[in-house]
C-alpha positions in Angstrom: 61.8 -194.0 74.8 61.4 -190.2 74.7 63.8 -187.4 73.9 66.8 -188.7 75.9 66.6 -192.1 74.4 66.6 -190.7 70.9 69.5 -188.4 71.7 71.5 -191.4 73.1 70.7 -193.4 70.0 71.9 -190.5 67.8 75.1 -190.3 69.8 75.8 -194.0 69.4 75.2 -193.8 65.6 77.4 -190.6 65.3 80.3 -192.2 67.2 80.0 -195.5 65.3 80.2 -193.8 61.9 82.3 -190.7 62.7 84.9 -191.7 60.0 82.4 -191.9 57.0 80.0 -189.1 56.3 78.1 -191.3 53.7 77.5 -194.1 56.2 76.5 -191.7 58.9 73.8 -190.2 56.6 72.5 -193.6 55.5 72.4 -195.3 58.9 71.4 -192.1 60.8 68.5 -191.5 58.6 67.5 -195.2 58.8 67.3 -195.1 62.6 65.3 -191.9 62.4 62.9 -193.5 59.9 62.4 -196.5 62.2 61.7 -194.3 65.2 59.2 -192.2 63.1 57.4 -195.2 61.8 57.1 -196.6 65.4 55.7 -193.3 66.7 53.2 -193.2 63.8 52.0 -196.7 64.7 51.6 -195.8 68.3 49.8 -192.6 67.6 47.4 -194.3 65.2 46.6 -197.0 67.8 46.1 -194.4 70.5 43.8 -192.3 68.2 41.6 -195.3 67.4 41.4 -196.3 71.1 40.5 -192.7 72.0 37.7 -192.6 69.4 36.4 -196.0 70.6 36.4 -195.0 74.3 34.8 -191.6 73.4 31.9 -193.3 71.6 31.2 -195.7 74.4 31.6 -193.1 77.1 33.9 -195.3 79.1 36.4 -193.5 81.3 39.9 -195.0 82.0 40.5 -195.7 85.6 36.9 -195.5 86.6 36.0 -198.7 88.5 32.5 -200.0 89.1 31.2 -200.1 92.7 32.0 -203.3 94.6 29.5 -206.2 94.2 27.9 -207.7 97.3 26.4 -211.2 96.7 24.5 -212.9 99.5 25.9 -210.6 102.2 29.5 -211.5 101.3 31.7 -208.4 100.8 33.8 -207.9 97.7 37.4 -208.6 98.7 38.7 -206.7 95.6 37.6 -203.4 97.2 38.4 -203.7 101.0 38.6 -199.9 101.4 34.9 -199.6 100.7 33.7 -202.2 103.3 31.4 -201.1 106.1 33.9 -202.0 108.8 34.7 -199.4 111.5 38.1 -200.6 112.7 40.5 -202.2 110.3 43.8 -201.3 112.1 44.6 -205.0 112.8 46.3 -204.0 116.1 48.6 -201.4 114.6 49.5 -198.7 117.0 48.3 -195.2 116.4 50.8 -192.4 115.9 52.3 -191.4 119.2 51.1 -194.5 121.2 54.4 -196.3 121.1 56.3 -193.5 123.0 54.4 -192.7 126.2 55.8 -190.5 128.8 58.7 -192.2 130.7 59.2 -194.8 127.9 61.9 -194.1 125.3 
């Protein structure tokens, strides 16, 4: 949601209750309270997740090496296979435009 979303929500509330200062204070503070509670819940969850991952030593985004079973390559990690040419017939840069051909 971020800063721009909160600013937009504040503008909507301000425009909706521009005629009544009392309603503006009540509903404006209510929206602010809801956003604050939401951010507290998210920060608490992220803090617990951080502590859990710190204890186990697991790093986010770190993938295990590909598993090779019975000589069959792991298809989930094709970039790590021992194949020399995987171009599948694609032309290298500059091959399509030889001299005399435009």
